C-alpha positions in Angstrom: -21.9 31.3 -26.1 -24.6 32.3 -23.7 -24.2 31.2 -19.7 -26.5 29.0 -18.7 -29.0 30.5 -16.0 -28.4 30.4 -12.3 -31.7 31.3 -11.0 -32.3 27.4 -10.4 -29.0 26.5 -8.8 -29.6 23.8 -6.0 -28.1 25.2 -2.7 -29.7 22.8 -0.4 -27.1 21.6 2.0 -29.1 18.7 3.0 -28.5 17.1 -0.1 -24.9 16.8 0.8 -26.5 15.2 4.3 -27.5 11.9 3.2 -26.1 8.5 4.0 -26.7 4.7 2.2 -29.8 2.8 3.3 -29.5 0.3 5.9 -31.4 -2.4 4.6 -31.8 -5.7 7.3 -33.9 -3.7 9.6 -36.6 -1.1 10.2 -40.4 -0.7 9.1 -41.1 -1.1 5.6 -42.8 2.0 5.2 -40.7 3.7 7.0 -37.8 2.3 4.7 -39.8 3.5 1.6 -40.0 7.1 2.8 -36.3 6.9 3.3 -35.4 4.9 -0.2 -37.6 7.8 -1.9 -35.6 10.7 0.0 -32.1 9.0 -1.0 -33.5 8.7 -4.6 -34.8 12.2 -4.8 -31.6 13.7 -3.3 -29.4 11.5 -5.1 -31.0 12.7 -8.6 -30.7 16.4 -7.2 -27.3 16.6 -6.4 -26.5 15.1 -9.8 -27.6 17.7 -11.4 -26.3 20.4 -8.7 -22.7 19.2 -9.7 -23.4 20.0 -13.7 -25.0 23.3 -12.6 -20.9 24.0 -12.8 -20.8 24.0 -16.2 -20.9 27.4 -17.4 -22.3 26.7 -21.3 -24.6 24.1 -22.8 -21.5 23.5 -25.1 -19.5 22.6 -22.2 -21.6 19.8 -22.0 -19.9 18.4 -25.3 -16.2 19.0 -24.5 -14.0 15.6 -24.1 -12.1 16.4 -20.6 -10.7 13.0 -20.9 -9.6 11.6 -24.5 -10.6 8.2 -22.7 -14.0 9.2 -21.7 -17.3 10.6 -22.9 -18.3 14.1 -22.8 -20.5 14.9 -19.7 -23.6 15.1 -21.9 -23.0 11.3 -21.5 -22.9 10.9 -17.9 -26.0 13.5 -17.7 -27.9 10.6 -19.7 -26.2 7.8 -18.2 -27.3 7.8 -14.8 -30.8 8.1 -15.5 -30.6 5.2 -18.6 -29.4 3.0 -16.0 -32.2 2.9 -14.0 -34.5 2.1 -16.7 -32.1 -0.5 -18.0 -31.6 -2.6 -14.6 -35.3 -2.4 -14.0 -36.0 -3.8 -17.1 -33.6 -6.9 -16.7 -35.1 -7.2 -13.1 -38.5 -7.4 -14.8 -39.7 -4.5 -12.7 -40.9 -2.7 -15.2 -41.6 -4.2 -19.4 -41.4 -0.8 -21.5 -38.6 1.5 -22.6 -39.0 5.4 -21.8 -36.6 5.9 -24.8 -35.1 3.2 -27.0 -32.8 5.6 -28.7 -31.0 7.0 -25.4 -31.2 3.7 -23.5 -29.1 2.5 -26.3 -27.1 6.0 -26.4 -26.4 6.5 -22.9 -26.2 2.8 -22.0 -22.5 2.0 -21.9 -19.7 4.4 -20.7 -16.1 4.1 -21.9 -14.5 4.5 -18.2 -13.1 1.0 -17.9 -14.0 -1.3 -20.8 -11.2 -1.2 -23.4 -13.7 -2.7 -26.1 -16.3 0.6 -25.8 -16.5 2.7 -28.7 -14.4 5.9 -28.2 -15.1 7.1 -31.5 -17.1 9.9 -30.9 -17.8 11.1 -34.6 -20.5 8.2 -34.1 -22.5 9.7 -31.9 -24.8 12.6 -32.2 -25.4 13.6 -29.1 -28.8 15.2 -28.2 -29.5 18.8 -26.5 -29.2 19.4 -22.8 -33.1 20.3 -22.7 -34.0 16.7 -24.6 -31.7 15.3 -22.1 -33.0 16.9 -19.0 -36.5 16.0 -20.2 -35.6 12.5 -20.0 -34.4 12.8 -16.6 -37.5 14.0 -15.4 -39.4 11.5 -16.9 -37.3 8.7 -15.6 -37.1 10.9 -11.9 -40.8 10.1 -11.9 -41.1 6.9 -13.0 -38.5 5.5 -10.6 -40.5 7.9 -7.9 -43.8 6.4 -8.9 -42.3 2.7 -7.9 -40.6 3.7 -5.0 -43.9 4.9 -4.0 -46.2 1.8 -5.1 -43.8 -1.3 -5.2 -44.6 -3.7 -2.6 -41.9 -3.9 0.1 -41.1 -6.0 2.5 -38.2 -5.9 5.0 -35.2 -7.2 4.9 -34.2 -6.0 1.3 -31.6 -8.3 -0.3 -29.9 -8.6 -3.4 -33.0 -11.0 -4.7 -35.3 -8.3 -3.9 -36.6 -6.1 -6.9 -35.8 -3.1 -4.8 -32.1 -3.7 -5.3 -32.6 -2.7 -8.7 -33.7 0.7 -7.7 -30.8 0.8 -4.9 -28.3 -0.1 -7.5 -29.4 2.9 -9.5 -28.8 5.0 -6.5 -25.4 3.9 -5.8 -24.4 3.8 -9.5 -25.5 7.7 -9.3 -22.9 8.3 -6.5 -20.1 6.8 -8.3 -20.6 8.9 -11.0 -21.4 12.3 -8.8 -17.5 11.5 -8.1 -16.2 10.4 -11.5 -18.0 13.2 -13.0 -16.3 15.6 -10.7 -13.0 14.6 -11.7 -13.8 15.2 -15.3 -15.2 18.5 -14.4 -11.9 19.4 -12.7 -10.1 18.6 -16.2 -12.3 21.2 -18.3 -11.0 24.5 -19.2 -11.1 26.7 -16.3 -13.3 29.0 -18.4 -16.0 26.5 -19.1 -16.8 25.9 -15.5 -18.0 28.3 -12.6 -18.2 28.0 -8.7 -21.1 27.2 -7.1 -22.3 27.6 -3.7 -23.3 24.2 -2.9 -19.6 23.0 -3.7 -17.5 25.3 -1.5 -14.0 24.6 -0.9 -11.7 24.3 2.1 -9.9 27.8 2.5 -7.6 26.8 5.2 -4.1 25.9 3.6 -0.3 26.2 5.0 3.0 24.2 4.9 3.0 20.5 5.5 4.0 19.0 8.8 7.1 16.6 8.2 5.7 13.2 7.6 7.0 9.8 9.6 6.7 6.4 10.0 4.5 4.2 12.6 4.5 0.7 13.4 1.7 -1.4 13.2 1.8 -4.8 14.6 1.4 -8.3 13.0 -2.0 -9.8 13.2 -4.9 -11.2 10.9 -7.7 -9.6 8.6 -10.7 -11.1 7.5 -12.3 -9.4 4.5 -15.7 -9.8 2.5 -19.3 -9.1 3.2 -21.6 -12.3 3.9 -25.1 -10.2 4.7 -27.2 -7.5 2.9 -26.8 -4.8 6.0 -26.2 -2.6 3.5 -26.2 -2.4 -0.3 -22.9 -4.0 -1.7 -21.5 -4.6 -5.3 -20.7 -8.1 -6.4 -16.7 -7.9 -5.5 -17.4 -7.1 -2.1 -19.2 -10.6 -1.4 -17.2 -13.5 -0.4 -14.5 -14.1 2.1 -10.5 -13.6 2.2 -8.4 -14.1 5.1 -4.9 -12.8 5.3 -2.0 -12.8 7.8 -0.5 -9.2 8.1 3.3 -9.0 8.9 4.1 -5.7 11.0 4.9 -3.1 9.1 5.0 0.5 9.2 2.8 2.8 7.7 3.3 6.7 6.8 1.4 9.0 9.7 -0.2 11.4 7.3 -0.9 10.8 3.5 1.8 12.2 1.1 1.4 16.3 0.9 1.8 18.4 -2.2 4.8 19.6 -0.2 6.5 15.9 0.0 5.5 15.3 -3.7 7.5 18.1 -4.6 10.8 16.9 -3.1 10.1 14.3 -6.1 9.7 16.3 -8.8 12.2 18.6 -7.5 14.8 15.6 -7.4 14.2 14.7 -11.5 12.0 12.1 -10.3 9.6 12.0 -13.9 12.8 12.3 -15.7 14.5 9.3 -14.0 12.9 6.0 -16.1 14.5 4.0 -12.8 11.7 5.1 -10.2 9.1 3.8 -13.0 7.5 0.4 -13.8 8.0 -0.2 -18.1 3.8 0.6 -17.8 4.3 3.8 -15.6 7.1 5.4 -18.2 5.5 4.2 -21.0 3.0 6.4 -19.9 4.9 9.7 -18.7 6.4 9.4 -22.1 3.0 9.3 -23.9 1.6 12.3 -21.6 5.3 14.3 -21.3 4.3 14.6 -18.2 6.4 16.4 -15.4 4.1 16.9 -12.7 0.6 15.7 -11.3 -2.3 16.7 -13.5 -4.0 18.9 -11.4 -0.6 20.9 -10.7 -0.1 24.5 -12.6 3.1 26.4 -12.6 3.3 29.9 -14.0 6.3 32.2 -13.6 7.9 29.6 -10.9 4.5 29.6 -8.6 2.6 26.4 -8.7 -1.4 26.3 -8.1 -4.0 23.6 -7.5 -6.9 22.9 -10.0 -10.2 22.0 -7.5 -12.8 21.4 -9.3 -14.1 24.7 -10.4 -11.3 27.2 -9.6 -7.3 27.4 -9.2 -5.8 28.3 -5.9 -2.1 29.3 -5.0 -0.7 25.4 -4.2 -2.0 24.2 -0.4 1.1 22.3 0.3 -0.5 20.9 3.5 -3.3 19.3 1.5 -2.6 15.5 0.1 -1.1 15.2 -3.1 -3.3 13.7 -6.1 -1.7 11.5 -8.4 -2.4 7.9 -10.6 -1.2 4.6 -9.5 1.5 4.9 -11.7 2.7 8.0 -10.1 2.2 6.7 -6.9 4.5 3.8 -7.5 7.1 6.0 -8.8 7.2 8.0 -6.0 7.4 5.3 -3.3 10.3 3.7 -5.4 12.3 7.3 -5.2 11.7 7.9 -1.6 13.0 4.2 -0.9 16.2 5.0 -2.7 16.4 8.6 -1.1 15.9 7.1 2.7 17.5 3.5 2.2 14.2 2.1 3.5 12.1 -0.2 1.9 8.7 1.8 0.9 6.0 0.9 -0.9 2.4 1.1 -1.3 0.3 -1.0 0.9 -1.8 -3.9 -0.3 -5.7 -4.0 0.4 -5.1 -6.1 3.3 -2.7 -4.0 5.2 -4.8 -0.7 4.5 -7.8 -3.0 6.0 -5.6 -4.0 8.8 -4.7 -0.4 9.6 -8.4 1.1 8.9 -10.0 -1.6 11.4 -7.0 -1.1 14.1 -8.2 2.6 14.4 -11.7 2.8 13.5 -14.9 1.4 14.9 -17.6 3.2 13.2 -18.8 2.8 9.7 -21.0 5.1 7.2 -24.0 5.2 7.9 -23.7 4.9 11.5 -21.6 7.3 12.6 -23.1 10.6 14.1 -20.6 13.0 11.9 -17.7 11.8 9.5 -14.4 11.0 11.4 -12.4 12.6 7.8 -13.0 14.6 5.1 -15.7 12.4 3.5 -19.3 12.0 2.4 -19.5 15.9 1.6 -19.9 16.5 5.4 -17.1 19.2 5.3 -15.9 20.5 2.1 -15.9 20.2 -1.5 -12.3 20.1 -2.0 -9.5 18.1 0.0 -8.0 19.7 3.0 -4.8 19.6 5.3 -3.2 15.9 5.7 -3.7 16.5 9.8 -6.6 17.9 10.5 -8.6 14.5 11.0 -7.1 12.3 13.7 -7.4 8.7 13.8 -5.1 7.7 17.0 -1.6 8.5 15.9 -2.4 8.4 12.2 -4.4 10.8 10.1 -7.0 10.2 7.2 -7.6 6.6 7.6 -10.4 7.1 5.6 -11.2 10.6 3.4 -9.5 13.8 1.8 -8.5 11.8 -1.3 -8.3 7.9 -2.0 -5.4 5.8 -1.2 -3.7 3.8 -4.1 -2.9 0.0 -3.3 -0.3 -2.4 -4.7 -3.1 -5.0 -5.0 -5.1 -5.4 -8.7 -8.5 -6.2 -7.6 -9.9 -9.5 -8.4 -13.2 -11.3 -6.4 -13.0 -12.9 -3.0 -14.0 -16.5 -2.3 -17.4 -17.3 -2.9 -17.3 -14.1 -5.5 -20.5 -14.3 -7.9 -21.8 -11.5 -10.1 -25.7 -10.2 -9.7 -27.4 -11.2 -12.6 -29.0 -7.6 -13.6 -25.3 -6.3 -13.9 -22.6 -9.0 -14.7 -20.1 -6.4 -16.1 -20.0 -4.2 -12.9 -16.7 -6.1 -11.4 -15.5 -8.7 -13.9 -14.2 -6.6 -16.7 -11.7 -5.2 -14.2 -10.2 -8.6 -13.0 -7.5 -8.4 -15.5 -4.3 -7.3 -13.6 -4.4 -3.9 -14.8 -7.2 -2.4 -12.6 -5.6 -1.5 -8.7 -7.7 -1.2 -5.6 -8.1 2.8 -4.0 -9.3 2.7 -0.5 -10.7 5.0 1.8 -12.5 7.4 -0.1 -12.2 10.8 -0.7 -14.1 14.2 0.1 -17.0 13.3 -2.1 -17.5 9.8 -1.6 -20.5 8.9 -0.3 -23.1 6.2 -0.3 -21.4 2.7 -1.1 -18.1 4.3 -1.5 -17.8 5.7 1.8 -18.3 2.6 3.6 -15.7 -0.4 4.9 -16.1 -2.9 2.8 -16.1 -0.7 -0.8 -14.1 -1.7 -3.4 -13.3 0.5 -6.2 -10.5 -0.3 -8.9 -9.1 1.6 -11.8 -6.8 1.7 -14.6 -3.3 2.4 -13.1 -3.3 5.3 -15.4 -6.6 6.8 -14.7 -6.8 10.0 -12.3 -9.4 10.3 -9.3 -9.4 12.4 -6.3 -6.9 9.8 -5.2 -3.3 10.1 -3.8 -1.0 8.2 -1.2 0.0 6.7 2.0 3.5 4.7 1.4 4.6 1.9 4.1 8.1 0.4 5.2 7.8 -3.9 4.9 10.2 -6.3 4.7 7.0 -8.3 3.2 6.9 -8.2 -0.7 3.3 -7.3 -2.1 2.3 -10.4 -3.6 0.7 -9.3 -7.3 -0.4 -11.9 -9.1 1.1 -11.4 -12.7 -0.6 -14.1 -15.0 -4.5 -13.8 -14.6 -6.5 -17.4 -15.6 -10.0 -16.7 -16.4 -11.7 -19.1 -14.1 -15.8 -18.2 -14.1 -17.1 -21.5 -14.6 -19.5 -19.9 -17.4 -16.8 -17.9 -19.1 -14.3 -20.8 -19.6 -17.1 -23.0 -20.8 -17.2 -20.2 -23.4 -13.5 -20.5 -24.0 -13.0 -24.2 -24.1 -16.3 -24.1 -26.6 -14.5 -21.8 -28.9 -10.8 -22.1 -28.5 -10.4 -25.7 -26.9 -10.3 -29.4 -28.3 -13.3 -31.0 -30.4 -15.1 -34.3 -28.9 -16.9 -37.1 -30.1 -15.8 -36.4 -33.8 -17.8 -32.9 -33.8 -15.8 -30.4 -35.6 -15.5 -27.2 -33.7 -18.7 -25.3 -33.7 -17.3 -21.4 -33.9 -15.0 -22.3 -36.7 -17.7 -24.6 -38.8 -20.6 -21.6 -38.5 -17.6 -18.9 -39.8 -16.7 -21.3 -42.6 -20.5 -21.5 -43.5 -21.0 -17.9 -43.4 -17.9 -17.3 -45.6 -19.0 -20.3 -48.2 -22.8 -18.5 -48.3 -20.7 -15.2 -49.2 -18.8 -16.6 -51.8 -18.8 -14.1 -54.7 -20.4 -11.2 -52.9 -18.7 -7.9 -51.3 -17.1 -8.8 -47.9 -16.8 -5.7 -46.7 -18.4 -5.2 -43.1 -19.7 -8.2 -40.9 -21.9 -8.3 -37.8 -21.6 -10.9 -35.1 -24.6 -10.7 -32.7 -24.0 -13.2 -29.3 -20.1 -13.3 -30.4 -19.4 -14.9 -26.6 -15.4 -14.6 -26.5 -14.9 -14.0 -30.3 -13.7 -16.7 -32.0 -16.1 -16.7 -34.8 -16.0 -13.0 -35.0 -11.9 -13.7 -35.7 -12.8 -16.7 -38.4 -14.9 -14.1 -40.2 -12.0 -11.8 -40.4 -10.2 -13.9 -42.7 -12.0 -12.4 -45.1 -14.1 -9.6 -44.3 -12.4 -5.9 -44.2 -14.0 -5.5 -40.8 -15.7 -7.4 -38.4 -18.1 -6.1 -35.3 -19.0 -8.4 -32.7 -21.3 -7.7 -30.3 -22.6 -9.6 -26.9 -24.8 -8.4 -23.8 -22.5 -9.3 -21.3 -19.1 -7.5 -21.0 -17.8 -10.5 -19.0 -18.2 -12.8 -21.7 -16.5 -10.4 -24.1 -13.4 -9.8 -21.9 -11.3 -12.9 -22.9 -12.0 -12.1 -26.8 -10.9 -8.9 -26.2 -7.8 -10.0 -24.0 -7.0 -12.4 -27.0 -7.1 -9.8 -29.3 -5.0 -7.2 -27.3 -2.4 -9.6 -25.9 -2.5 -12.0 -28.4 -2.6 -14.9 -25.8 -5.7 -16.1 -23.4 -5.1 -18.1 -20.4 -8.1 -19.8 -18.5 -9.0 -22.9 -16.8 -11.2 -26.1 -17.3 -13.0 -27.7 -14.9 -12.3 -31.5 -14.7 -13.9 -32.8 -11.7 -14.9 -31.3 -8.1 -12.3 -28.7 -7.4 -9.7 -29.7 -9.9 -8.8 -27.8 -12.7 -6.5 -27.7 -15.6 -4.9 -24.5 -17.2 -4.8 -23.6 -20.7 -3.6 -21.1 -23.3 -4.6 -20.3 -26.6 -2.6 -18.2 -28.9 -3.4 -16.3 -32.0 -0.3 -17.2 -33.6 -1.1 -21.0 -33.2 -4.8 -20.5 -34.7 -3.3 -18.5 -37.5 -5.5 -15.5 -36.5 -3.0 -12.8 -35.8 -3.5 -10.9 -39.0 -7.4 -11.3 -39.0 -7.7 -10.4 -35.1 -6.5 -6.5 -36.4 -9.7 -6.1 -38.4 -12.3 -7.1 -35.3 -13.8 -5.2 -32.6 -15.9 -6.3 -29.9 -18.2 -4.5 -28.2 -20.9 -4.5 -25.6 -24.4 -4.1 -27.1 -28.1 -4.9 -26.4 -29.1 -7.0 -29.7 -32.5 -5.4 -29.0 -31.6 -1.8 -29.2 -28.7 -1.4 -31.2 -26.7 1.8 -31.7 -27.1 3.7 -34.8 -23.7 3.3 -35.9 -24.2 -0.6 -36.2 -25.2 -0.4 -40.1 -23.7 -0.8 -43.5 -22.7 -4.6 -43.0 -22.6 -7.3 -45.9 -23.5 -9.8 -43.4 -25.0 -10.2 -39.9 -24.7 -13.5 -38.4 -27.3 -14.3 -35.2 -25.8 -17.5 -33.8 -27.7 -19.1 -30.9 -28.8 -15.7 -30.1 -32.3 -15.3 -31.0 -33.8 -17.9 -28.3 -32.1 -16.3 -25.2 -33.5 -13.0 -25.9 -36.3 -11.3 -24.1 -37.9 -10.1 -27.0 -36.7 -12.1 -30.1 -39.2 -10.5 -32.5 -38.0 -7.1 -31.9 -34.5 -8.1 -32.9 -36.0 -9.3 -36.2 -38.2 -7.0 -37.1 -35.5 -4.1 -36.8 -31.9 -6.0 -38.3 -33.0 -5.5 -41.8 -31.8 -1.4 -40.7 -28.1 -3.0 -40.2 -27.7 -4.7 -43.6 -26.8 -3.5 -47.0 -29.4 -4.6 -49.9 -28.0 -8.4 -51.1 -26.6 -8.7 -47.6 -27.3 -11.7 -45.9 -28.7 -12.2 -42.4 -27.8 -16.0 -41.0 -29.6 -17.3 -38.0 -28.3 -20.2 -35.8 -30.9 -21.7 -33.1 -31.7 -24.9 -31.5 -34.9 -22.8 -30.7 -34.8 -24.2 -27.1 -37.0 -21.9 -25.8 -37.2 -21.3 -22.5 -39.0 -19.0 -20.2 -35.8 -18.2 -17.8 -34.9 -16.1 -20.7 -37.8 -15.5 -23.0 -41.5 -15.3 -21.8 -43.6 -17.5 -23.5 -45.7 -14.8 -25.3 -42.9 -13.6 -26.7 -41.7 -17.0 -28.3 -41.3 -17.1 -31.9 -42.7 -20.8 -32.3 -42.9 -23.7 -30.5 -46.4 -23.7 -29.8 -49.8 -24.6 -31.2 -51.1 -21.4 -32.8 -54.8 -21.8 -34.8 -54.8 -25.3 -32.7 -52.1 -26.2 -35.4 -48.3 -26.4 -34.4 -46.2 -23.4 -35.5 -42.7 -23.7 -35.7 -39.7 -21.5 -35.2 -39.0 -21.5 -38.8 -42.5 -20.6 -39.8 -42.4 -17.6 -37.3 -38.7 -16.5 -39.1 -40.5 -16.5 -42.7 -43.5 -14.7 -41.4 -41.4 -12.1 -39.6 -38.4 -11.7 -41.7 -40.8 -11.7 -45.1 -41.3 -8.3 -45.9 -37.4 -7.7 -46.0 -35.7 -10.8 -46.6 -35.9 -13.8 -48.8 -34.8 -17.2 -47.4 -31.5 -17.8 -49.8 -31.0 -21.4 -49.0 -32.4 -24.6 -47.8 -32.1 -24.6 -43.8 -29.3 -27.2 -42.7 -28.5 -28.7 -39.4 -24.8 -28.3 -37.6 -23.9 -30.1 -34.4 -22.2 -28.6 -31.6 -20.5 -29.7 -28.4 -19.8 -28.0 -25.1 -17.8 -29.1 -22.3 -18.9 -28.8 -18.6 -16.8 -31.3 -17.1 -14.0 -34.1 -18.0 -17.1 -36.1 -18.4 -20.5 -34.1 -18.9 -21.0 -32.7 -22.3 -23.9 -31.1 -24.0 -24.7 -32.0 -27.9 -26.7 -29.4 -29.6 -28.1 -29.6 -33.1 -28.9 -25.9 -34.2 -31.0 -25.2 -37.5 -28.9 -22.6 -39.7 -31.3 -20.6 -42.2 -29.9 -17.9 -44.7 -31.9 -15.0 -45.3 -31.0 -12.4 -48.2 -32.0 -8.6 -48.1 -34.5 -7.6 -50.9 -35.7 -4.2 -49.4 
């Protein structure tokens, strides 16, 4: 392998001196220049981080089996701009459809993502760099020329650009964690990323009282860019507690290891012990032990263990440490809740990024490219209230009261509202942009590693953790009821009936693989799997897929159902009661764009597009390419009420429902014209009824037309 050249290393220290943009004040043209500089530096520092990869081949190594190789993230941060700008209707064409499918969806959080690397033929590094250059030119041109009025809020087309910038800032940090897990011989030190060289013995930790009080959380303005989970409101009463003066140091954590903590199940949650047994762990992931001496793996080098730096662990390890420390000290110790962390933070900090002159802690890349001593940055009597490493909490993430998703990124937060993703607070040395502000809320699965450690508290109050999660998003719960709920007005369950219709049409045919596009919460996919060997369900919205994934993984699904006003009822669906336990094992649910499908989605004997085409931005594009997914002689079944609406499909892209050459032109006619090259109609169209329940006394009644097309060539 030949080393990548170093003569183009980015060494401009100003790349590390950026702050998120203030959006509610300032002159429009000054703001335009500020955003352009922020964008360019964000693009540059993203690439500067990956300059630490020694060889082109390093881009294709799997640093973590649950994540893609770094070549994916190299393309992903650029693809994100294009996909979100398209959704925001800022642009109307793609830069590279293949790349914008391949690099669209990561595997960091969504358990339904495709983890099979054999499905990916990753392009060369040079090709991805060329794509990035095109996207940089595109976005820079938009920033220079788009109309800009102040203030900028999340309804502004500029929000999509800021979303892309802040998204890349997240991946700057997560990619650094992946680099840290690569074989050391595949990375190299970089002059822009110098680590702290100060190390020594750790101070003895102690607990300090925090008085009781109230805390109010949640954003209600767009002063700074925010992700959807930051908005809304949440008020909490905080009982008096004690908090550790310092973050837990490597030295303090060593006591847990030497006490046999990794070998004693009593300190671990069931989830934690299962993870530990699977991983065969006996120390934190970034620790090394050679001949009785400990070392620490930093991003691109190993150093003798700096005992006074904060330990970095996942949430399961942090929780086990607290349980051991409680037994060892006879005190009731645990991780703080999100509310308790905020109360500690607000009691000791008045400034926020971007308003501080210089960072009050090891954060925002203003000091080091690593952690540093836990007693270096004081906040009154405490240290490292923010910075150095993230601090795990007891709190699984969920939305505040008033939470709503952003229309162009509906799957940023909702897939994590499952009780399995815990919040981290305070940021690390590489947390920049939105990550470094007070209101930021980031959560990861409890077994995931970030640059994260812990501070413990002593409290007589139990941390309230909501164990059973009921899906409560009104849109999603309507889908849940539509797929799994009662039948109304004598109309049979549509998802069950359309699946039965498909199976009737497949009688006597090979039933190997089926593709359910627009699968929503998955009932049709499960029903098709009664007879198909394998069923793939795809939907554009990750938050709509999530209940189906939960049902497949857990065997049950809980959701609320709106009755009237604020009154709700609670419901549970079980695969066993539906007779779908065995079938569900043959189903996989993924997020995908029907108009830009990955090449791996092919070889199907049946493709069902139910209530889909009149909700696509470019339905003709979908129909012109769908033959590529279907085996010769296979069936395409389309069900649609043809309810064309410019909110979903621009009028110029309607398939039918207008006059053509002065005569009425129906969608059915359009289907024949578009599909005729590769399909022939295999049966007369039929109509099928459906009833969607909105509330106890409000329903939608729809008749959808179902057409069956056999692939001829």
